[in-house]
N, C-alpha and C positions, 0 to 999 in steps of 0.2 A: 477662148474655147478650145478644149483639147480635141485632138484628132483621133486618139485611141478610143475605140468603141468600148462601151461597158454594156455587156449583153443584158444585165439584169440589175434592177434596183429593188430593194426591199424596203417598204414603209412599214415600220413596226408600230402597231397600236398599243393600247393599254396592256401593260405587263410584258410587252415584247420589246425590250430595250437593247438587247445584245444579240449577236449572231455567233454562237460557238463555231469554231472551225475556221473563222476568217483570219487569214494570216497576211503578212506583208502589208499591214494597215498604215494608210496615211489619212490624216484628217484634213478636210478641205473646208475652209470658210469662204462661202460664195457671196459676193455682193450682187444683188439684183435690183432692177428698177422698181421692184414691188416690195422692197425691204428685205430683212433678213429672213432666211428659212427658219424652220422650227428648231434646228440645231445644226452644228457642224456635220457635214456629211463624211461618213467613214467609207473609204474605198479600199478593198482588199481582195484577196484571192480565196475563193471557196470552190473546192472540188476542181481546181485548175482553171477556174473561170474568174475573170474580174467582176466584182460585185460591189455595188454601192449600197450603203445602209443608212436610213434616216429614221430617227425616232420622231414619230408624228407629233407627239405632245411635249417633245423635249425629253432629255434623259431623266429629269426629275419630275416629269409629268406636271408641267406648270401652265400649260396652254389649254384653255377651254375649246370644245369642238368648234363653236361659232367664231373663235378667235384665231383659228389656225391660218397661217399665212400660206394658203394653198397656191396662190399664183407664184409666190417666191419659191415654194418648194419644187414646183414643176419647171419653172424657168431654170432653176439651179440644176435640176437633173438633166434637162435637155441640154444645157450649156456644157455639161460634162460628158455628152455623147452617150447617154443612156439610151437603150433601145426598148426595153420592156420593163414593166413595173408590176410587182406582186404586193398587194396591200394585205396586211394581216390585221384584222379588226375584231373586236369583241362585239357581240350582238345578242339581242334577246330573241327568243323563240316565240312565234305566234302559232305553232303547230305541235300537237302532242308527240308527233314522230320525231321532231328535231329536238332531241334531248340535251340538257346541259352536259357539256363534255364532247358533244359531236362537233364535226366540222361541216361546213357548207360552202359550196362554190356557186354563189348566186348567179342568176342569169338576167334579172331584170331589176329596175329601180323605180321607186315613187318618191318624188321630191316634196317634202314638207318643210323645207328650210326657208329662211328669208334673210335678206341683208348680207348674204355671203357673196363677195365678188366671184363670178363664175365664168368669166371669159377673159382672154387676153386681148380681145378685139375691141374696136371702137376708135374714136379720135381720128376718123378718116379712112378706116379700113374695116370693111363689113365681112363677116364670115358666119355661115349657118351650117354647122357640122351636122352630119347624119348621126342620129343618136337612137334609132329604133332598137338597136342592139348595143346597150351601153358598155358591155364587156367584150374584150377580144375573144372570139371563139376559139382560136388556136391556144391562147394562154389559159383559157378555162379548162380545156381538155387536158393540158399538160399539168395544171394544178390539181385536177381531180385525180389523175393518175399517180401523182407524187404523194398526195394525201392518202390514198389507198395503200401505197407501198410503204408508207410510214406506219401503217397499222391502225390508223384512225377510222372511226365510223364516219363516213363522209356522204353527203347528200349531193346529188347532181342537180343543180338548178334551184330556183326559188326567187321570190319577189321580196326585195329588201326595201322597206320604208326607211327613208332617211329623215329623222326628226331634228328639230332645232336643238333641243336640250338647253341647259345642262340638266334640267330636271327630267325624271323619267315620266313615262306616260300616266295619265289617269286611266281608271278602269274603263271609262267610256271610250277614250281614244283607242285603247288596246282592242276593244271589241269592234270598233269601227274599222281598224286596220285589218282585222281578221275578216270582217265582212267584205272588205275590198278584195280579198284573195291574197293578201300579203302573208308571207311566211316568216319574215325576220324583221327586226327593228334595230336600228343603230343610229349613230350621229355623225359619221365621217365620210361615207362613200361619195357624197356630193358636197362640194363641186369636184372632188378629186377626179372622178371618172370623166367629167366634161372637159376638164383641163388636160387630162391625159390624152383624150381624142383630139383636142385642138393642137397639142404638141406632137401629134403623130406617134405616140407611144402605145405599144400593146399593153393593155391593163387588165388585170383581173383581181378579184378579192377572194382571200381565204378567210372566211368568217368562222369565228370561234364562239359557239353558243355557250353562254354563261348563265342563263336564267329563262324563265317563262314570262318575262315582262310582269304584268299584274293580272292577266286574264284568267290564270289557272286557279280553280277553286281549291285544289289540294296542295298548292304551293304558296310559300310566302311571296309577298310582292317584292320586286327587285329592289335592292339598295346597293350602294357602292361596295360595301364589305362583301356582299355575296358575289358580285362580279369579279372582284380581285381575288377571292378565295378560289373560285372556279378557275380563273385564268392561270393561277400558279400551277394548277394540275395540268393545264393544257399547253403550257408554253413549250415543254419539251417535244411534244408530238408536232406542234406547229413548226418549231425550229428544224425537226427532222424532215418534215414535209418540204420546207424551203431548200434544205440541203439536197434532197432528191430531185427537186424541181430544177435545180441548176444543171442536172445531168439530162434533163429532158426538154430543154428550151426549144420551142417550135421555130420553124423557119419564118423569117420576116419577108422573104421574097414572095410577092404576090398577096401578102396580107393587106386588106384594105385599110388597116390602121395606119400603115406606113405612108399612105398617100392620101390621108383624109382631107387635106386642105385643097386638093385639086378640084373637087366638086363643091367645096364649101365657100371659098373666097369669091366675093363679088367684086368685079372690077379688074383693071389691067395691072400688071406688074409695075409698069412705068409710072402709074398714078399713085402708088403708095407714098405717103408723105415721108420725107427724110427722117423726121424724128420717130416715126413709127418703125421704119426700117431699123433704126439704131436700137430702139427699145426692145423689139421683138427679134433681134438678129438670130438667136438660136432657134426660135420657133419657125421663122420664115426662110431660113437659109436654103433648104431644099426647094421649096416652092419658088423663091425668087431666082434660084438658078435654073429653074425650068426643067429639071430632070429628076429622076429617081435617085 
């Protein structure tokens, strides 16, 4: 586990496979107790700051949302001493005002996934993270400011429904999600946000609206071709927003994300099984040390 802090990791979603301006790049292949991450992690310098980049679905987009090795991804990022994560994701809009081409920094999540491993814990160590606010408030504010500075039309807040996929919604499901008060729909923010919180990483999503799902009577129902065509137009502004975010990274001192396990883990440090200590070494290092 490296001792050099990496202030930011970028998880690039559909269409966001590269990070222009990243220099001094090294590619790192991380072996984890949860298998291989989605791809090799590229670490480089962006705007004078060390940044890690991970293609969520692999650089050739070969991994389904429900097959993503999310525990491996976040274990690997934590082992590299990453402190914050910005997730860039394609989403559908459930609101007229959130137009394809706009960006959204969501504030809430609804989980409609199943069968996705969503915790590092178990096997003798119990933890119940606080998840009322699933995104880091400080990272949300910084991402919003960066997206505005990049010239994007960006919305502050919104409820993101995470569906299982890989098929898109039925019209009945789309209308149901709208009736729930949801604003966006996508397939990847969970369990990412939960694992980020367990790993004590500050995490936010920059959501790129690509379509109106299938509820909008005046628009065609979403398909993969539509999503990727819109993404190609949005990638440049998303990349610029990430570049500007690097210049605006919030303080970690005092952020509750950085000490999330203190109020979550049930039990004493000395009671943690040795095999769990070994398997979760990057995740537990601060907590086991008993300090910040």
